[in-house]
N, CA, C and O atoms as a GROMACS GRO file, in nm:
protein
  540
    1UNK      N    1   4.947  -4.035   1.805
    1UNK     CA    2   4.937  -4.124   1.692
    1UNK      C    3   5.072  -4.136   1.619
    1UNK      O    4   5.077  -4.172   1.501
    2UNK      N    5   5.178  -4.105   1.689
    2UNK     CA    6   5.311  -4.117   1.632
    2UNK      C    7   5.344  -4.265   1.606
    2UNK      O    8   5.316  -4.350   1.691
    3UNK      N    9   5.402  -4.296   1.491
    3UNK     CA   10   5.435  -4.435   1.460
    3UNK      C   11   5.520  -4.503   1.568
    3UNK      O   12   5.499  -4.621   1.598
    4UNK      N   13   5.617  -4.429   1.626
    4UNK     CA   14   5.703  -4.488   1.729
    4UNK      C   15   5.620  -4.528   1.852
    4UNK      O   16   5.643  -4.633   1.911
    5UNK      N   17   5.525  -4.443   1.890
    5UNK     CA   18   5.442  -4.473   2.006
    5UNK      C   19   5.344  -4.585   1.977
    5UNK      O   20   5.321  -4.672   2.061
    6UNK      N   21   5.286  -4.583   1.858
    6UNK     CA   22   5.193  -4.691   1.821
    6UNK      C   23   5.263  -4.825   1.813
    6UNK      O   24   5.200  -4.929   1.834
    7UNK      N   25   5.391  -4.824   1.783
    7UNK     CA   26   5.464  -4.951   1.775
    7UNK      C   27   5.476  -5.017   1.911
    7UNK      O   28   5.505  -5.136   1.919
    8UNK      N   29   5.454  -4.942   2.020
    8UNK     CA   30   5.460  -4.999   2.155
    8UNK      C   31   5.329  -5.066   2.196
    8UNK      O   32   5.324  -5.132   2.300
    9UNK      N   33   5.225  -5.051   2.117
    9UNK     CA   34   5.097  -5.116   2.147
    9UNK      C   35   5.109  -5.264   2.116
    9UNK      O   36   5.144  -5.301   2.003
   10UNK      N   37   5.081  -5.351   2.214
   10UNK     CA   38   5.091  -5.496   2.189
   10UNK      C   39   5.001  -5.538   2.073
   10UNK      O   40   4.893  -5.482   2.054
   11UNK      N   41   5.045  -5.635   1.996
   11UNK     CA   42   4.970  -5.686   1.882
   11UNK      C   43   4.929  -5.830   1.910
   11UNK      O   44   5.002  -5.898   1.982
   12UNK      N   45   4.820  -5.879   1.860
   12UNK     CA   46   4.721  -5.807   1.781
   12UNK      C   47   4.637  -5.715   1.869
   12UNK      O   48   4.625  -5.737   1.990
   13UNK      N   49   4.581  -5.613   1.808
   13UNK     CA   50   4.499  -5.516   1.880
   13UNK      C   51   4.374  -5.487   1.798
   13UNK      O   52   4.381  -5.474   1.676
   14UNK      N   53   4.260  -5.476   1.865
   14UNK     CA   54   4.134  -5.448   1.797
   14UNK      C   55   4.092  -5.303   1.813
   14UNK      O   56   4.020  -5.249   1.729
   15UNK      N   57   4.137  -5.238   1.921
   15UNK     CA   58   4.097  -5.100   1.947
   15UNK      C   59   4.200  -5.034   2.037
   15UNK      O   60   4.268  -5.099   2.115
   16UNK      N   61   4.208  -4.903   2.024
   16UNK     CA   62   4.294  -4.823   2.109
   16UNK      C   63   4.208  -4.711   2.166
   16UNK      O   64   4.141  -4.640   2.091
   17UNK      N   65   4.210  -4.696   2.298
   17UNK     CA   66   4.136  -4.587   2.363
   17UNK      C   67   4.234  -4.476   2.395
   17UNK      O   68   4.336  -4.498   2.459
   18UNK      N   69   4.203  -4.356   2.350
   18UNK     CA   70   4.288  -4.241   2.377
   18UNK      C   71   4.227  -4.158   2.489
   18UNK      O   72   4.109  -4.123   2.484
   19UNK      N   73   4.306  -4.129   2.590
   19UNK     CA   74   4.262  -4.047   2.701
   19UNK      C   75   4.340  -3.917   2.697
   19UNK      O   76   4.463  -3.918   2.688
   20UNK      N   77   4.269  -3.807   2.703
   20UNK     CA   78   4.336  -3.678   2.699
   20UNK      C   79   4.255  -3.577   2.779
   20UNK      O   80   4.134  -3.593   2.795
   21UNK      N   81   4.321  -3.474   2.828
   21UNK     CA   82   4.249  -3.374   2.908
   21UNK      C   83   4.162  -3.285   2.819
   21UNK      O   84   4.194  -3.258   2.704
   22UNK      N   85   4.052  -3.242   2.875
   22UNK     CA   86   3.964  -3.149   2.806
   22UNK      C   87   4.020  -3.008   2.829
   22UNK      O   88   4.028  -2.961   2.942
   23UNK      N   89   4.057  -2.944   2.720
   23UNK     CA   90   4.113  -2.809   2.729
   23UNK      C   91   4.022  -2.712   2.656
   23UNK      O   92   3.927  -2.752   2.588
   24UNK      N   93   4.050  -2.585   2.671
   24UNK     CA   94   3.973  -2.483   2.600
   24UNK      C   95   3.989  -2.500   2.449
   24UNK      O   96   3.893  -2.486   2.374
   25UNK      N   97   4.111  -2.532   2.406
   25UNK     CA   98   4.137  -2.554   2.263
   25UNK      C   99   4.055  -2.671   2.210
   25UNK      O  100   3.998  -2.664   2.102
   26UNK      N  101   4.050  -2.780   2.287
   26UNK     CA  102   3.972  -2.896   2.247
   26UNK      C  103   3.823  -2.860   2.238
   26UNK      O  104   3.756  -2.895   2.141
   27UNK      N  105   3.773  -2.791   2.339
   27UNK     CA  106   3.631  -2.754   2.341
   27UNK      C  107   3.595  -2.667   2.220
   27UNK      O  108   3.488  -2.683   2.162
   28UNK      N  109   3.683  -2.576   2.183
   28UNK     CA  110   3.661  -2.492   2.065
   28UNK      C  111   3.654  -2.579   1.940
   28UNK      O  112   3.564  -2.563   1.858
   29UNK      N  113   3.749  -2.670   1.926
   29UNK     CA  114   3.751  -2.761   1.812
   29UNK      C  115   3.625  -2.846   1.808
   29UNK      O  116   3.563  -2.860   1.702
   30UNK      N  117   3.586  -2.903   1.922
   30UNK     CA  118   3.468  -2.989   1.929
   30UNK      C  119   3.343  -2.914   1.889
   30UNK      O  120   3.260  -2.966   1.815
   31UNK      N  121   3.329  -2.791   1.937
   31UNK     CA  122   3.213  -2.709   1.904
   31UNK      C  123   3.209  -2.679   1.755
   31UNK      O  124   3.103  -2.689   1.692
   32UNK      N  125   3.323  -2.644   1.698
   32UNK     CA  126   3.330  -2.616   1.553
   32UNK      C  127   3.296  -2.740   1.471
   32UNK      O  128   3.222  -2.731   1.373
   33UNK      N  129   3.348  -2.854   1.511
   33UNK     CA  130   3.318  -2.980   1.441
   33UNK      C  131   3.170  -3.014   1.450
   33UNK      O  132   3.109  -3.057   1.352
   34UNK      N  133   3.112  -2.995   1.567
   34UNK     CA  134   2.970  -3.024   1.587
   34UNK      C  135   2.885  -2.936   1.495
   34UNK      O  136   2.790  -2.984   1.434
   35UNK      N  137   2.920  -2.810   1.486
   35UNK     CA  138   2.846  -2.717   1.399
   35UNK      C  139   2.863  -2.756   1.252
   35UNK      O  140   2.767  -2.752   1.175
   36UNK      N  141   2.984  -2.793   1.213
   36UNK     CA  142   3.010  -2.834   1.075
   36UNK      C  143   2.928  -2.957   1.039
   36UNK      O  144   2.870  -2.965   0.931
   37UNK      N  145   2.923  -3.054   1.131
   37UNK     CA  146   2.846  -3.176   1.107
   37UNK      C  147   2.697  -3.145   1.098
   37UNK      O  148   2.627  -3.201   1.014
   38UNK      N  149   2.648  -3.057   1.185
   38UNK     CA  150   2.507  -3.019   1.179
   38UNK      C  151   2.474  -2.952   1.046
   38UNK      O  152   2.367  -2.976   0.989
   39UNK      N  153   2.564  -2.870   0.997
   39UNK     CA  154   2.540  -2.796   0.872
   39UNK      C  155   2.554  -2.885   0.749
   39UNK      O  156   2.472  -2.878   0.658
   40UNK      N  157   2.657  -2.968   0.746
   40UNK     CA  158   2.688  -3.045   0.625
   40UNK      C  159   2.649  -3.192   0.635
   40UNK      O  160   2.647  -3.262   0.534
   41UNK      N  161   2.619  -3.238   0.756
   41UNK     CA  162   2.589  -3.379   0.774
   41UNK      C  163   2.716  -3.460   0.788
   41UNK      O  164   2.827  -3.408   0.778
   42UNK      N  165   2.698  -3.588   0.812
   42UNK     CA  166   2.811  -3.677   0.831
   42UNK      C  167   2.774  -3.814   0.780
   42UNK      O  168   2.667  -3.866   0.811
   43UNK      N  169   2.862  -3.873   0.702
   43UNK     CA  170   2.838  -4.006   0.647
   43UNK      C  171   2.908  -4.109   0.734
   43UNK      O  172   3.031  -4.120   0.734
   44UNK      N  173   2.830  -4.184   0.809
   44UNK     CA  174   2.885  -4.290   0.895
   44UNK      C  175   2.829  -4.422   0.846
   44UNK      O  176   2.708  -4.437   0.830
   45UNK      N  177   2.918  -4.518   0.824
   45UNK     CA  178   2.874  -4.649   0.778
   45UNK      C  179   2.781  -4.712   0.882
   45UNK      O  180   2.802  -4.697   1.002
   46UNK      N  181   2.680  -4.780   0.835
   46UNK     CA  182   2.584  -4.843   0.926
   46UNK      C  183   2.648  -4.955   1.008
   46UNK      O  184   2.594  -4.995   1.111
   47UNK      N  185   2.761  -5.006   0.963
   47UNK     CA  186   2.829  -5.112   1.036
   47UNK      C  187   2.906  -5.060   1.158
   47UNK      O  188   2.950  -5.139   1.242
   48UNK      N  189   2.923  -4.928   1.168
   48UNK     CA  190   2.994  -4.870   1.281
   48UNK      C  191   2.897  -4.849   1.396
   48UNK      O  192   2.794  -4.784   1.381
   49UNK      N  193   2.931  -4.905   1.512
   49UNK     CA  194   2.848  -4.889   1.632
   49UNK      C  195   2.894  -4.763   1.703
   49UNK      O  196   3.011  -4.752   1.741
   50UNK      N  197   2.802  -4.668   1.720
   50UNK     CA  198   2.833  -4.543   1.788
   50UNK      C  199   2.716  -4.502   1.874
   50UNK      O  200   2.600  -4.520   1.836
   51UNK      N  201   2.746  -4.448   1.990
   51UNK     CA  202   2.641  -4.392   2.074
   51UNK      C  203   2.686  -4.257   2.125
   51UNK      O  204   2.805  -4.232   2.143
   52UNK      N  205   2.590  -4.170   2.149
   52UNK     CA  206   2.618  -4.040   2.209
   52UNK      C  207   2.652  -4.061   2.355
   52UNK      O  208   2.608  -4.158   2.417
   53UNK      N  209   2.730  -3.970   2.410
   53UNK     CA  210   2.758  -3.975   2.554
   53UNK      C  211   2.668  -3.873   2.622
   53UNK      O  212   2.684  -3.752   2.603
   54UNK      N  213   2.575  -3.922   2.701
   54UNK     CA  214   2.484  -3.833   2.774
   54UNK      C  215   2.505  -3.845   2.925
   54UNK      O  216   2.444  -3.770   3.002
   55UNK      N  217   2.589  -3.939   2.968
   55UNK     CA  218   2.616  -3.959   3.110
   55UNK      C  219   2.748  -3.890   3.143
   55UNK      O  220   2.849  -3.915   3.078
   56UNK      N  221   2.747  -3.803   3.244
   56UNK     CA  222   2.869  -3.734   3.285
   56UNK      C  223   2.975  -3.832   3.332
   56UNK      O  224   2.945  -3.932   3.396
   57UNK      N  225   3.099  -3.802   3.298
   57UNK     CA  226   3.214  -3.880   3.342
   57UNK      C  227   3.207  -4.027   3.301
   57UNK      O  228   3.253  -4.115   3.373
   58UNK      N  229   3.148  -4.052   3.186
   58UNK     CA  230   3.136  -4.191   3.138
   58UNK      C  231   3.217  -4.215   3.012
   58UNK      O  232   3.189  -4.310   2.938
   59UNK      N  233   3.316  -4.131   2.986
   59UNK     CA  234   3.391  -4.147   2.862
   59UNK      C  235   3.462  -4.282   2.854
   59UNK      O  236   3.470  -4.341   2.747
   60UNK      N  237   3.513  -4.332   2.966
   60UNK     CA  238   3.578  -4.463   2.966
   60UNK      C  239   3.480  -4.574   2.936
   60UNK      O  240   3.510  -4.665   2.859
   61UNK      N  241   3.362  -4.567   2.997
   61UNK     CA  242   3.258  -4.667   2.974
   61UNK      C  243   3.213  -4.664   2.828
   61UNK      O  244   3.201  -4.768   2.764
   62UNK      N  245   3.187  -4.544   2.776
   62UNK     CA  246   3.144  -4.530   2.636
   62UNK      C  247   3.254  -4.578   2.542
   62UNK      O  248   3.226  -4.649   2.445
   63UNK      N  249   3.378  -4.540   2.570
   63UNK     CA  250   3.489  -4.584   2.486
   63UNK      C  251   3.502  -4.735   2.484
   63UNK      O  252   3.526  -4.795   2.379
   64UNK      N  253   3.487  -4.796   2.600
   64UNK     CA  254   3.495  -4.942   2.609
   64UNK      C  255   3.381  -5.008   2.533
   64UNK      O  256   3.402  -5.107   2.463
   65UNK      N  257   3.262  -4.954   2.546
   65UNK     CA  258   3.147  -5.008   2.471
   65UNK      C  259   3.171  -4.996   2.321
   65UNK      O  260   3.145  -5.091   2.246
   66UNK      N  261   3.221  -4.881   2.276
   66UNK     CA  262   3.251  -4.863   2.133
   66UNK      C  263   3.355  -4.966   2.087
   66UNK      O  264   3.338  -5.028   1.982
   67UNK      N  265   3.461  -4.982   2.166
   67UNK     CA  266   3.568  -5.076   2.127
   67UNK      C  267   3.515  -5.217   2.116
   67UNK      O  268   3.546  -5.288   2.020
   68UNK      N  269   3.435  -5.259   2.212
   68UNK     CA  270   3.382  -5.395   2.211
   68UNK      C  271   3.275  -5.411   2.103
   68UNK      O  272   3.275  -5.510   2.029
   69UNK      N  273   3.184  -5.316   2.093
   69UNK     CA  274   3.073  -5.326   1.996
   69UNK      C  275   3.123  -5.331   1.852
   69UNK      O  276   3.065  -5.400   1.769
   70UNK      N  277   3.231  -5.260   1.824
   70UNK     CA  278   3.284  -5.260   1.688
   70UNK      C  279   3.378  -5.376   1.660
   70UNK      O  280   3.437  -5.386   1.553
   71UNK      N  281   3.391  -5.464   1.757
   71UNK     CA  282   3.472  -5.585   1.741
   71UNK      C  283   3.398  -5.709   1.791
   71UNK      O  284   3.459  -5.805   1.836
   72UNK      N  285   3.265  -5.704   1.782
   72UNK     CA  286   3.183  -5.815   1.831
   72UNK      C  287   3.224  -5.948   1.770
   72UNK      O  288   3.219  -6.052   1.836
   73UNK      N  289   3.264  -5.946   1.645
   73UNK     CA  290   3.301  -6.069   1.576
   73UNK      C  291   3.427  -6.133   1.634
   73UNK      O  292   3.455  -6.249   1.607
   74UNK      N  293   3.504  -6.058   1.711
   74UNK     CA  294   3.627  -6.110   1.771
   74UNK      C  295   3.609  -6.144   1.918
   74UNK      O  296   3.703  -6.191   1.982
   75UNK      N  297   3.490  -6.122   1.972
   75UNK     CA  298   3.465  -6.140   2.114
   75UNK      C  299   3.396  -6.273   2.142
   75UNK      O  300   3.322  -6.326   2.059
   76UNK      N  301   3.423  -6.326   2.260
   76UNK     CA  302   3.355  -6.444   2.309
   76UNK      C  303   3.280  -6.405   2.435
   76UNK      O  304   3.338  -6.401   2.544
   77UNK      N  305   3.153  -6.375   2.422
   77UNK     CA  306   3.071  -6.334   2.534
   77UNK      C  307   3.017  -6.457   2.606
   77UNK      O  308   2.988  -6.559   2.544
   78UNK      N  309   3.005  -6.448   2.738
   78UNK     CA  310   2.938  -6.552   2.812
   78UNK      C  311   2.791  -6.548   2.776
   78UNK      O  312   2.738  -6.444   2.736
   79UNK      N  313   2.724  -6.661   2.790
   79UNK     CA  314   2.585  -6.675   2.749
   79UNK      C  315   2.494  -6.567   2.807
   79UNK      O  316   2.416  -6.508   2.732
   80UNK      N  317   2.502  -6.539   2.935
   80UNK     CA  318   2.414  -6.441   2.999
   80UNK      C  319   2.482  -6.307   3.022
   80UNK      O  320   2.448  -6.236   3.116
   81UNK      N  321   2.577  -6.273   2.938
   81UNK     CA  322   2.652  -6.149   2.953
   81UNK      C  323   2.562  -6.026   2.941
   81UNK      O  324   2.483  -6.015   2.848
   82UNK      N  325   2.574  -5.936   3.037
   82UNK     CA  326   2.497  -5.811   3.034
   82UNK      C  327   2.533  -5.727   2.912
   82UNK      O  328   2.446  -5.670   2.847
   83UNK      N  329   2.662  -5.720   2.882
   83UNK     CA  330   2.705  -5.640   2.768
   83UNK      C  331   2.656  -5.700   2.637
   83UNK      O  332   2.615  -5.627   2.547
   84UNK      N  333   2.660  -5.832   2.625
   84UNK     CA  334   2.610  -5.898   2.504
   84UNK      C  335   2.463  -5.864   2.482
   84UNK      O  336   2.422  -5.832   2.371
   85UNK      N  337   2.385  -5.871   2.589
   85UNK     CA  338   2.242  -5.838   2.578
   85UNK      C  339   2.223  -5.691   2.542
   85UNK      O  340   2.140  -5.658   2.457
   86UNK      N  341   2.298  -5.604   2.606
   86UNK     CA  342   2.288  -5.461   2.576
   86UNK      C  343   2.317  -5.435   2.427
   86UNK      O  344   2.242  -5.364   2.360
   87UNK      N  345   2.425  -5.493   2.377
   87UNK     CA  346   2.462  -5.472   2.236
   87UNK      C  347   2.358  -5.530   2.142
   87UNK      O  348   2.322  -5.466   2.043
   88UNK      N  349   2.310  -5.649   2.171
   88UNK     CA  350   2.207  -5.709   2.085
   88UNK      C  351   2.081  -5.623   2.083
   88UNK      O  352   2.023  -5.600   1.977
   89UNK      N  353   2.041  -5.575   2.201
   89UNK     CA  354   1.919  -5.493   2.211
   89UNK      C  355   1.935  -5.359   2.139
   89UNK      O  356   1.838  -5.307   2.085
   90UNK      N  357   2.055  -5.303   2.139
   90UNK     CA  358   2.074  -5.167   2.089
   90UNK      C  359   2.126  -5.159   1.945
   90UNK      O  360   2.140  -5.049   1.891
   91UNK      N  361   2.156  -5.271   1.884
   91UNK     CA  362   2.214  -5.269   1.748
   91UNK      C  363   2.131  -5.189   1.649
   91UNK      O  364   2.187  -5.115   1.568
   92UNK      N  365   2.001  -5.202   1.653
   92UNK     CA  366   1.917  -5.135   1.553
   92UNK      C  367   1.878  -4.993   1.594
   92UNK      O  368   1.803  -4.927   1.523
   93UNK      N  369   1.929  -4.946   1.707
   93UNK     CA  370   1.894  -4.812   1.755
   93UNK      C  371   1.985  -4.704   1.695
   93UNK      O  372   2.092  -4.734   1.644
   94UNK      N  373   1.939  -4.580   1.703
   94UNK     CA  374   2.022  -4.466   1.663
   94UNK      C  375   2.122  -4.437   1.775
   94UNK      O  376   2.104  -4.486   1.887
   95UNK      N  377   2.225  -4.359   1.749
   95UNK     CA  378   2.319  -4.322   1.856
   95UNK      C  379   2.251  -4.255   1.975
   95UNK      O  380   2.290  -4.277   2.089
   96UNK      N  381   2.150  -4.175   1.950
   96UNK     CA  382   2.077  -4.109   2.058
   96UNK      C  383   1.995  -4.209   2.139
   96UNK      O  384   1.991  -4.203   2.262
   97UNK      N  385   1.929  -4.303   2.068
   97UNK     CA  386   1.850  -4.406   2.138
   97UNK      C  387   1.940  -4.496   2.221
   97UNK      O  388   1.901  -4.538   2.330
   98UNK      N  389   2.059  -4.528   2.170
   98UNK     CA  390   2.153  -4.610   2.247
   98UNK      C  391   2.193  -4.540   2.376
   98UNK      O  392   2.203  -4.602   2.481
   99UNK      N  393   2.216  -4.408   2.366
   99UNK     CA  394   2.254  -4.331   2.485
   99UNK      C  395   2.143  -4.335   2.589
   99UNK      O  396   2.170  -4.354   2.708
  100UNK      N  397   2.020  -4.317   2.546
  100UNK     CA  398   1.906  -4.321   2.640
  100UNK      C  399   1.892  -4.461   2.700
  100UNK      O  400   1.862  -4.475   2.818
  101UNK      N  401   1.912  -4.562   2.618
  101UNK     CA  402   1.902  -4.700   2.666
  101UNK      C  403   2.010  -4.727   2.770
  101UNK      O  404   1.984  -4.791   2.872
  102UNK      N  405   2.132  -4.680   2.744
  102UNK     CA  406   2.240  -4.698   2.840
  102UNK      C  407   2.208  -4.632   2.973
  102UNK      O  408   2.241  -4.686   3.079
  103UNK      N  409   2.143  -4.516   2.969
  103UNK     CA  410   2.107  -4.445   3.092
  103UNK      C  411   2.018  -4.531   3.182
  103UNK      O  412   2.020  -4.516   3.304
  104UNK      N  413   1.940  -4.619   3.122
  104UNK     CA  414   1.846  -4.700   3.199
  104UNK      C  415   1.891  -4.845   3.215
  104UNK      O  416   1.823  -4.924   3.282
  105UNK      N  417   2.002  -4.882   3.156
  105UNK     CA  418   2.048  -5.021   3.158
  105UNK      C  419   2.119  -5.048   3.289
  105UNK      O  420   2.234  -5.009   3.308
  106UNK      N  421   2.051  -5.116   3.378
  106UNK     CA  422   2.093  -5.132   3.518
  106UNK      C  423   2.232  -5.193   3.534
  106UNK      O  424   2.313  -5.139   3.609
  107UNK      N  425   2.263  -5.302   3.467
  107UNK     CA  426   2.389  -5.372   3.489
  107UNK      C  427   2.509  -5.284   3.457
  107UNK      O  428   2.606  -5.281   3.534
  108UNK      N  429   2.504  -5.214   3.347
  108UNK     CA  430   2.617  -5.127   3.310
  108UNK      C  431   2.621  -5.005   3.400
  108UNK      O  432   2.729  -4.963   3.443
  109UNK      N  433   2.506  -4.947   3.431
  109UNK     CA  434   2.501  -4.829   3.517
  109UNK      C  435   2.559  -4.860   3.655
  109UNK      O  436   2.640  -4.783   3.707
  110UNK      N  437   2.519  -4.971   3.713
  110UNK     CA  438   2.567  -5.009   3.846
  110UNK      C  439   2.718  -5.033   3.844
  110UNK      O  440   2.788  -4.990   3.936
  111UNK      N  441   2.767  -5.101   3.742
  111UNK     CA  442   2.911  -5.127   3.732
  111UNK      C  443   2.988  -4.997   3.718
  111UNK      O  444   3.090  -4.978   3.784
  112UNK      N  445   2.939  -4.909   3.632
  112UNK     CA  446   3.004  -4.779   3.613
  112UNK      C  447   3.005  -4.700   3.743
  112UNK      O  448   3.109  -4.648   3.784
  113UNK      N  449   2.892  -4.692   3.809
  113UNK     CA  450   2.881  -4.612   3.931
  113UNK      C  451   2.965  -4.671   4.045
  113UNK      O  452   3.027  -4.597   4.121
  114UNK      N  453   2.966  -4.804   4.058
  114UNK     CA  454   3.044  -4.863   4.167
  114UNK      C  455   3.193  -4.839   4.147
  114UNK      O  456   3.265  -4.813   4.244
  115UNK      N  457   3.240  -4.847   4.024
  115UNK     CA  458   3.381  -4.818   3.997
  115UNK      C  459   3.411  -4.671   4.021
  115UNK      O  460   3.517  -4.638   4.076
  116UNK      N  461   3.322  -4.584   3.982
  116UNK     CA  462   3.342  -4.440   4.001
  116UNK      C  463   3.344  -4.405   4.149
  116UNK      O  464   3.423  -4.321   4.192
  117UNK      N  465   3.256  -4.467   4.229
  117UNK     CA  466   3.249  -4.439   4.372
  117UNK      C  467   3.367  -4.496   4.450
  117UNK      O  468   3.397  -4.450   4.560
  118UNK      N  469   3.434  -4.597   4.392
  118UNK     CA  470   3.551  -4.652   4.459
  118UNK      C  471   3.667  -4.553   4.456
  118UNK      O  472   3.766  -4.569   4.527
  119UNK      N  473   3.653  -4.450   4.372
  119UNK     CA  474   3.756  -4.349   4.365
  119UNK      C  475   3.878  -4.394   4.288
  119UNK      O  476   3.988  -4.342   4.310
  120UNK      N  477   3.862  -4.490   4.200
  120UNK     CA  478   3.976  -4.537   4.122
  120UNK      C  479   4.026  -4.425   4.033
  120UNK      O  480   3.950  -4.369   3.954
  121UNK      N  481   4.152  -4.395   4.046
  121UNK     CA  482   4.211  -4.295   3.959
  121UNK      C  483   4.289  -4.362   3.847
  121UNK      O  484   4.322  -4.297   3.748
  122UNK      N  485   4.316  -4.488   3.861
  122UNK     CA  486   4.388  -4.563   3.759
  122UNK      C  487   4.286  -4.606   3.653
  122UNK      O  488   4.209  -4.699   3.673
  123UNK      N  489   4.289  -4.536   3.540
  123UNK     CA  490   4.191  -4.559   3.434
  123UNK      C  491   4.194  -4.702   3.386
  123UNK      O  492   4.089  -4.763   3.366
  124UNK      N  493   4.313  -4.758   3.368
  124UNK     CA  494   4.320  -4.894   3.316
  124UNK      C  495   4.254  -4.994   3.412
  124UNK      O  496   4.194  -5.091   3.367
  125UNK      N  497   4.264  -4.970   3.544
  125UNK     CA  498   4.199  -5.060   3.640
  125UNK      C  499   4.047  -5.053   3.624
  125UNK      O  500   3.979  -5.155   3.630
  126UNK      N  501   3.994  -4.932   3.604
  126UNK     CA  502   3.850  -4.918   3.585
  126UNK      C  503   3.805  -4.991   3.459
  126UNK      O  504   3.708  -5.067   3.462
  127UNK      N  505   3.876  -4.969   3.350
  127UNK     CA  506   3.837  -5.032   3.223
  127UNK      C  507   3.848  -5.184   3.233
  127UNK      O  508   3.762  -5.255   3.181
  128UNK      N  509   3.952  -5.233   3.298
  128UNK     CA  510   3.968  -5.378   3.314
  128UNK      C  511   3.854  -5.435   3.397
  128UNK      O  512   3.796  -5.538   3.362
  129UNK      N  513   3.821  -5.370   3.508
  129UNK     CA  514   3.716  -5.425   3.594
  129UNK      C  515   3.581  -5.420   3.525
  129UNK      O  516   3.502  -5.513   3.537
  130UNK      N  517   3.553  -5.312   3.453
  130UNK     CA  518   3.427  -5.300   3.381
  130UNK      C  519   3.419  -5.406   3.271
  130UNK      O  520   3.317  -5.472   3.254
  131UNK      N  521   3.527  -5.420   3.197
  131UNK     CA  522   3.530  -5.517   3.087
  131UNK      C  523   3.511  -5.659   3.140
  131UNK      O  524   3.431  -5.735   3.086
  132UNK      N  525   3.584  -5.696   3.244
  132UNK     CA  526   3.572  -5.831   3.298
  132UNK      C  527   3.431  -5.858   3.350
  132UNK      O  528   3.377  -5.967   3.331
  133UNK      N  529   3.372  -5.759   3.416
  133UNK     CA  530   3.237  -5.778   3.470
  133UNK      C  531   3.134  -5.794   3.359
  133UNK      O  532   3.048  -5.881   3.365
  134UNK      N  533   3.143  -5.709   3.258
  134UNK     CA  534   3.040  -5.707   3.154
  134UNK      C  535   3.053  -5.824   3.057
  134UNK      O  536   2.951  -5.873   3.008
  135UNK      N  537   3.172  -5.868   3.030
  135UNK     CA  538   3.189  -5.981   2.936
  135UNK      C  539   3.150  -6.109   3.006
  135UNK      O  540   3.156  -6.216   2.946
   0.00000   0.00000   0.00000
């Protein structure tokens, strides 16, 4: 999040996805944060679209859904877009309900799995192909 590095992000921009390795230090921090939130609660605006991640190795898919869902007003979805339907259907759900719905939502699941099975290691290629297909 260094200003010099952020200045290299093309403008205008609606969202930035950060990819980083899962380390022991990160896992410790995540566990502590989770416990703190359970104990003290967390105030999240109802306008923020968030879903839990319950599908293994789906962080890119979840990140992309978050980026798009929180910028729906800037998006032009095709009429029969799978992602548009998913977002419309899940808007009134809790983060946990959205996660369960995603687990059963065929169009997104198939796209995610086909990209994962292709063995793409280039994250940006996966996100681009998923985004183009779903929009």
